[in-house]
N, C-alpha and C positions, 0 to 999 in steps of 0.2 A: 740063447736068451738067458739062461741061468748064469752063465759066465759074465754076461754084461751086468746083471744085477749085483753079482759079487764084486765086480769092479767098481760099481758106484758105491756099494756099501763100504768097501775098503777105503774109497776116497773120503767118504763122510767121516770115517773113524780116524783119518789121518789129521793130527793136530795142525800141521801147516795149512791144511786146506781151510780149516776153521779160522785160523789167524789171517790168511789171506782174504777170506770172506769178511772178517771183522774190518779189515782196513778199507774194503770196498764200501761197506755200509757206513763207516765213519766219515769217509770221503763224500758220500751221498748227503749225509746230514750237514756236513760242513758247507757244501755248495748250496744246499737248501737255505741255510743261514745267510749266505751271500746274496740270495735273491729276494730276501724280505724287503729291504729298502727300495730297490728298483720296482718291486711289485706294488708298493704303496707310496709313491712319491708325493702325491698331493697331501697325504696325511702327515708325512714327515716334514714337508715344507711348512705346513700349518703349525706343526710343533716348533719348528726352528723360529718362525716369526714371532711366536708367543713365548719363547723360552726367556728365562731370566737374563742370560748373556746377550741374546740377540734380538731382543723385544722390538718389534717394528721394523727389523732389517729389510732392505730391498735386495740383499744379496743372498736370498735363500737358496738359489740355485748353486752358487759357489760353496755355501756351507754344506749343502747336500753332497756335492761332489767331494768335499773334504772328508766326509764320513767314509766313503768308499776308498779314497786315497790313504786315510789313516790306517785302514785295514791292510792295505799293500805294504805300507812302510813297516808296520809292526811284523808282518809275515816275512818281508825280505831280509830285514836285519836280524830277526830271530833265527831264520834258517841258517845263517852263517854260524851262530853260536851253537844251535842244536846239532848241526852237522859235525861239529867237533866234539861236543859233549858225549856222543855215542861211544867214544873210546874210553870214557871215564866212568860210565855207569851202564846198568842194564838197559837195553833198548826199550823193553816193555815198560820198565819203571818210568823211563823218560817220557814215553807216549802217555802213560797213565797219568802222571803229574801234569803234562801239557794239556790233556783233555780236561782234567779237573779245573785247570785255569780257564780253558775254553768255556766250561759250564758256568764258572764264576762270572766270566765276562758277559755271557748271555743274561745272567740274572741282574748284573749291573745295568745292562742296556734297558731291561725291562723296568727297573726302578727309576731310571733317568726320566721316564714320563711322569710318574708321580712327583719326582723332585723338581720337574719343569727345568732340567738342566742339559743344555746342549753339550757342555764340556764333559759331563759325566758320560753321555752317549758316545762322544768322540773318543774318550779314553777307553770306554768298553769295546769299541770296535777295533782299536789298536791292539788291545790284549787278546781279542779273539784271533787276530792274525798271528800272535805269538803262540797261541794254543795250537793253531793249525800247523805251524812249522815243526812242532814235536813229532808229528806222525808223517808229515809229508817226506821228510828226510830219511825216515825209516822204511816206509812202505814199499817204494819202488825197488831198493836193493834187496829187501826181504822177499818180494815176489820173484825177483831175478834168481835168488838163491834157491827157492823152494818150489817153483812152478815147473821145473823139469822142462820137457819139450813143449809145454804149453805156456811159455813166458808171454808170447804176443797176446794169446787169448786173455790171460789174466791181467796184463797191463792194459789191454784194450777195455776190459770190464772195469778195471779200477778208474781209468780216465773217462769212461762213459758217465761216471757220476758227475762230471763237470757240467755237460749240457743238461742231463737228466735232472740233477739236483737243482740247478739254476731255474729250470722250467718250472719244477715243483715249488720252488721257493717263491717265484712270482705269484702263483696262484695261492699258496699258503699264506704269504704276507698279505695280499689283497683281502683274502677271506677273514683273517683276524682283524685287519685294520678297520673293516667295515662292520664288524661284530661288536657286541657288548664288551668282549674281552680286550679289544683294541690291539694295536701292534705290540704292546707290551706283553700280551698273552702269547704272541708268537714266540718271543724270545724265552719266556718262562717255560713253555711247552717243550722247546727243542732242548733246553737244559735238562729237563727231566728224561728226555729221550736219550741224551748222550751220557748222562751220569752212570747208568749200569754198565755201559761200555768202557768208561773210564775206570770203573772199579774192577772190571774184568781183566784189564791189563795187568793188574798186580798179582793175578793168579796164573798168568801165562807162563809157560816154560819155554825156555830158549832152546832151539834145535840146532845142531851143528849144520852149518851151511854146506851145501854140496858143491859150491863153485870151486874151481881150481885155476891155477895160472898155467898157461901154455909153457911147455918145457923150453921153448926158444925165447921166452921172455916177452911174448906177444901179449896183447890185452886179453883179459879173461874171456875164455871162449865158453859161451853159454850153452853151446851144444853138448858140452861135457858135463852138463848138470845132472844128467840121468844117473839114478843110483847104480844101474848096471854098468854104465860107463866108468863110474868112479871105482867100482870094484875092480874092473879090468885094469884101470890105471894103477891101482894099488898093487896088483899082482905083477905088473910089468916093472922090472927093476931098472927103470931108466933114471939116469942122473938128472938131477934138477939144479941148474946154476943158482948161485946166491944172488938173486937180483934184489933190487930195493923193495919190491913187493913182497918177496918171500921173507926178507929180513924182518919186515914189520910183522908179517904173520907169525913168526916164531917168537917175537918178543912178548913178554908178559904185559898185557894192557895196563894192569894195576901198577906194575913197576916202572914202566917207562912210557906213559901215554903221551902222545905227540900233542904239542901245543898248537893253538889255533893259528898263530902267525906262521909257524913253520909249515903246517899242513896246507895253508892258503898259498904259500910260496910254491909248493910242490904242484898244486893244481894249476896255478897261474903260469908256471913255466912249461905247461903241457900245451903245445900249439894246436894239437888235435882237439882238445876240450874247448879251446877258444873258438875255433871255427864252427863247431857243432852248436855251442851255445849262441854264437852270434847269428848263425843260420836260424836257430829257434827264435831269436829275438826278432829277425826280419819277418818270419812267418807269423809271429804273434801280433806284430804291428799291423799287418794286413787284416787279420781276423778282428782285432779290436776296432780298427778304423771302420769296417763294415758294420760291426755290431753297435757302434756308437751313432753313426750317421745313416745307417741303412734306411730307417723310416723316413728321414728327411730327403734321401735320394729318390725313393720310390714316389714320394709325394711331389717333389719338384719335377720329376719327369712325367707327371700327369697320370700315373697309374692309380693313385688314390686321392680322395678329397678330404677324408676324415683321418685325423692323426691317430685315434685309437684303432681304427681298422688297419691302418698301415702298420702301426707298431705290433699289433697282434699277429698279423699275417707274416710280417718279417721275422718276428720272434719265433713263430711256429716253424718257419722254414729253417732258421739257424738251429733251433733245438732238435727238430727231427733229423736234419742233416748230421749233427753231432751224434745223436743217439743211434743212428744207423751206420754212419761212416766209421765212428771210432772202434766198435767191436769188430766190424768186418775187416778193417785194416789190421787189427791184431791177429785175427784168425789167419788171414792171408800171409801175414809175416811168419807165422809158425810153418805154414805150407811151404813158403819160399826157403825157410831155413832147412826144412827136411829134404827138399828137392836138391838144394845145393850140396847137402851132405851126401845124398845118394849119388850125385854126379861125381863128386870128389872120390867117393869109395870105388866107383866103377872105373874111374881113371887110374886110381892107384892099382887096381887089379889087373888092368891092362899093361900099364908100364909106369914106372917111377919116373916123373919128370926131373930134369936136371935142376939143380939149385939155382934160383934166379930166373929160370926160364918161365915158369908159370906157377905162381904161388897160389895155395888153396885160398878160397874166399872165406874170410872170417865172418862171424855173425855180425860184427860191427859194420864190415863192409856191405854185407848183404842187406842190413837194415838201411844204410845210407842210400843204397841203390833204390830200394823200395820208397824211401822217403822222397827222393828226387822224382821218381815216376809219378807218385800221387800229386806232388805239387805242381809239376808241369802239366798234368792233365787237367787238374782243378783250375789253375790260373788261366789256361787256354780256354776253358769254357766261360770263365768269368770275363775275359777280354771279349769273347764273341758276342756277348749279349748287350754290351754297352750301347751300341748304336740302334739297338731294337726299339721299335715303338709299339710293339705288340705286347700287351700286358701278360697274357697267358704264357707266351713263349719266353718272355723275360723272366717271370717268376719261376717257371719250371726249370729252365736251364740254370738259373741262379741257385735253385735248390740242389740240383745235381752237382754243380760246381762246388758248393759249400760241402756237400757230402764227401766228395773227393778230397777236398782240402782238410777234412777232419780225419781222414783215414790214416794219415801218417803219424798220428799222435803216439801210438805205441812204439813205432820205429824210431822216432825222434828221441824218445826217453831212453829206449834200450841203447841207442848209439851213444847217448851221453854218458850212460852208466859204464859202457865198454870203452869209453875214451880215456878212463883213468885207472890206476891200480885199484884192485878190489878193495883195499882198506880205505880208500879216499872217496868211495862213491857217495856216501851220505853228504859229505861237505861239497862234493861236486853238484849234487842235487840243489843244495842251498845256494851255491855261488851261481848255478845255472839259473835259478829263480831270480836272484838279484840282477844278473846281466839282462835276462828277459824283460824284467820290468824296467830297468834303467834305460835300455836301448830299444825297447819294443813297445809294449802295450801302454806305457805311461806317457811318453812323448807323442806317439801316434795320433791320438784324438786332437791334441793341441795343434800339431802341424797340419793335419787334415782339415781341422776347422779353420785354421788361418788361410789355407788355400782356397777352400770353399767360400769363405767370406770375401776373398779377393776376386774370384772368378765368377761367383753366383751369389752376390750379396742379398739378393731379394728371394733366394730359394730356401728360406728358413721359415718354418711354421711360426705364425704370429697370431695373437688374439686369443679370445676364449669364447667359443671353442676355436682350437687352433686351426689355421688355414694357411694355404700358400698364396702370397700376393699375385695379382695378375701379372705384375712386371716380371715374374720368374719365367714366364713363357719365352721371353726374349733372351733369357740367360741359360737356357737349357744346354746350349753348346759348352758354356763354362762349367756346368754341372758335370757333363760327360767328360770334359778334360780333367776335372777333379778325380773322377772315377778312373780314368786312365793313369793318372799319377799315383793314385792309392794302389792300383794293381801293379804298377812298375816296382813298387816297394818289394814285391815277391822276388825280384831279381837279386835282391840282397840275400834273401833266403837261399835261393838257388846257388848263388856264388859260394856262400858260406859252406853249404853242405857239399858242393862239388870239390872245393878244396879240401874239406874234411875227408871226403872219399879218396882223394889222391894220396893224402897223408896216411890214411888207414891202409891203403894198398901197398904204400911203401913199407909200413910196419909188417904187413903180411909176408913181405918178401925177406924179412931179416931172418 
């Protein structure tokens, strides 16, 4: 018992633990910010219709969607720049300045209400995305370098902030919007919460990463991040070939920092990265399609009559599925990595396999295998409930399916980090974000909406209060066909990750 307390005390005194915790909290506040507008849509639509630029407009829905899209545009473009800037300045100073910009954007968003300016709010949302990019490109590689054998758990915790923060943001935004402080108060308050964290970045010390490159030139092996293993590797006088990755490691960053265009070409010429990123995009397309039209689907199928009840129930299912599935997936990823390592150690003790006969399973390949297992299980459950007419069975199985689909989050991000040389990971995160949005969650709602409009045009909530027209009952088959098409999008993800696994195993054998 005493040794356990000493272990915990030692962990709390370890600066990287505090720094990883900092990233988790910052991500939570960031996604809380993302949930403010969806949590108070009526108040924001009212503001848009009375704003100086769009006074009396009938396109409030489109203008509201543009607020969310502007955030994604700012985030996606800035991620590319931030991913390269990390070679030219301290990562924590980059995060600090980015979060200060995030705080300024939140203040601008709050002032936009008093200024009655939709354009100012639109600009503020775009700048918020720029601020987020500064820490998103740093956080995942930093966790990979310093989490040791708990990489999956820490990555799972970090990405759990996505569903948890969004859920909190819905409630937070609605509570402020209906209070005397209004939704402007929500932005001002979150700026005050984030400001100390932004200032804390400038006092952070950078610690040497424990990651290393495999002697055979394979992708960085995260199993070797343990301090003890690093010490053993230092003692072993094994020659290390001069690969492209090691050459950049030895270069002085201030003397010969790689340019954005050149580094982008390095990442873009990596076929493994492409298939991991495209698989992630296909996965994101399915999740966003469900999140956007989920309430309309369950209302159209006759499970709910009230839009608020449908939205609340579906939102809770998605949030709880993410809050449970994401950290569990990360923990099981760590267990799978340790089991793989034990099996490899046991095999090497029995007999050394001939080269090319049976290559050891890298962390990258183990992550991709787990990703595929989770996605296949989750999508199978999602397919199985489409024809159901029982409300309880449909909602329960849908919840289990979403939980399983959220579980591979840590594995997908770890495999993305492992797909490129160590020094290109931050830009890979930024480019992965750009690809995910460009080919996944941005076009997905547009395409699914068009299909749904063609196959079940009357299965859209109408009126105030919103209800489903009676004509929808004759179009439920079209609604189910739409669900089948949306689910089939997951085959894109399965194909992408399968090809990535094949390429990864080929690299394992080199």
